[in-house]
C-alpha positions in Angstrom: -0.2 0.0 -0.1 2.7 2.6 0.8 4.1 1.9 -3.3 0.6 2.9 -4.5 0.7 6.5 -1.7 4.0 7.2 -3.2 3.2 6.9 -6.9 0.0 8.7 -6.6 2.1 12.2 -4.9 6.1 11.7 -7.1 7.4 14.1 -7.5 7.1 13.8 -11.5 2.9 14.0 -10.5 3.2 16.7 -8.4 4.7 18.6 -11.8 1.9 17.2 -14.6 -0.4 18.4 -12.7 0.9 22.1 -11.3 1.2 22.5 -15.3 -1.9 21.1 -16.2 -3.6 23.7 -13.8 -1.7 26.1 -15.3 -2.5 25.8 -18.3 -6.9 25.7 -17.5 -6.5 29.1 -15.9 -5.1 30.2 -19.3 -7.4 28.1 -21.3 -10.8 29.0 -18.9 -12.4 31.8 -18.3 -13.5 31.8 -15.3 -9.8 32.2 -14.3 -10.0 35.0 -16.4 -8.0 38.5 -14.7 -10.6 41.1 -15.9 -14.3 40.6 -17.3 -14.6 45.1 -19.1 -18.0 45.5 -19.6 -20.1 48.6 -20.8 -23.7 49.1 -19.1 -25.5 51.7 -19.8 -27.7 53.2 -16.4 -31.0 55.4 -17.2 -30.2 58.2 -14.6 -34.1 60.3 -14.5 -32.3 63.2 -12.9 -29.5 64.1 -15.1 -30.0 67.5 -16.4 -26.8 69.3 -16.6 -23.1 68.8 -16.2 -23.3 69.7 -12.6 -24.9 66.7 -12.3 -23.0 64.6 -14.4 -19.9 65.8 -12.2 -21.3 64.7 -9.1 -21.9 61.4 -10.2 -18.4 61.2 -11.9 -16.7 62.5 -8.9 -18.8 59.5 -7.4 -16.6 57.0 -9.1 -13.3 58.2 -9.1 -13.5 56.9 -5.8 -14.6 52.8 -7.0 -11.9 50.2 -7.8 -12.2 48.4 -11.3 -14.1 51.7 -13.6 -13.1 51.6 -16.2 -14.9 55.3 -18.2 -17.9 57.1 -17.4 -19.6 58.7 -19.6 -23.1 60.9 -18.9 -25.4 61.2 -21.6 -27.4 64.5 -21.1 -29.4 64.2 -23.8 -31.0 60.2 -23.2 -30.5 61.0 -19.1 -28.3 58.4 -19.0 -24.8 57.3 -17.4 -22.6 54.9 -19.6 -20.3 53.3 -17.6 -17.9 51.2 -18.6 -16.6 48.4 -15.7 -14.5 45.8 -14.9 -17.1 42.8 -13.3 -14.5 40.7 -11.6 -14.2 43.8 -9.2 -17.0 45.1 -8.6 -21.0 44.7 -9.2 -23.6 46.3 -11.5 -25.1 46.5 -8.4 -22.9 48.1 -6.9 -22.4 51.1 -9.2 -26.5 51.9 -9.2 -26.1 51.7 -5.4 -22.7 54.2 -6.2 -24.8 57.1 -7.8 -28.1 56.2 -6.1 -26.0 57.1 -2.9 -24.8 60.3 -4.2 -28.8 61.3 -4.6 -29.8 59.9 -8.1 -32.0 57.2 -9.7 -29.9 54.8 -11.1 -32.4 52.5 -12.9 -34.4 51.1 -10.1 -32.5 51.6 -7.6 -34.3 54.6 -5.4 -31.6 57.8 -5.0 -30.9 57.7 -0.9 -33.0 60.7 0.5 -30.2 62.7 2.2 -28.5 62.7 -0.8 -30.8 64.2 -3.1 -31.5 66.7 -0.1 -27.8 66.9 -0.4 -27.8 67.8 -3.7 -28.1 71.5 -5.6 -31.1 72.4 -6.8 -30.9 72.5 -10.3 -30.1 68.8 -9.6 -32.8 67.7 -7.7 
């Protein structure tokens, strides 16, 4: 029985398993380090450039955000982000946390009160 255990854990066998694990991580998407996506978030309170700046500034503190682009005419925020670092719901909560509705996520009441009048 000892000879069976020795052959299972031989250095050659361990090296082969490590090589397989490395190749598997390179080939399978579950081992990805980043997954950059772009999402459009409906933001009805996005009325002007001052409102857009408030939202953009909130994302300056968020890891995983690649870019934030407002579309004032459509009242939308286009966010490019790394989904391996930040989730869509966290992006919506960030927008709601500074006082704006984001898709179905309601703005935080105290944050709305702190907005400049032109953004309420």
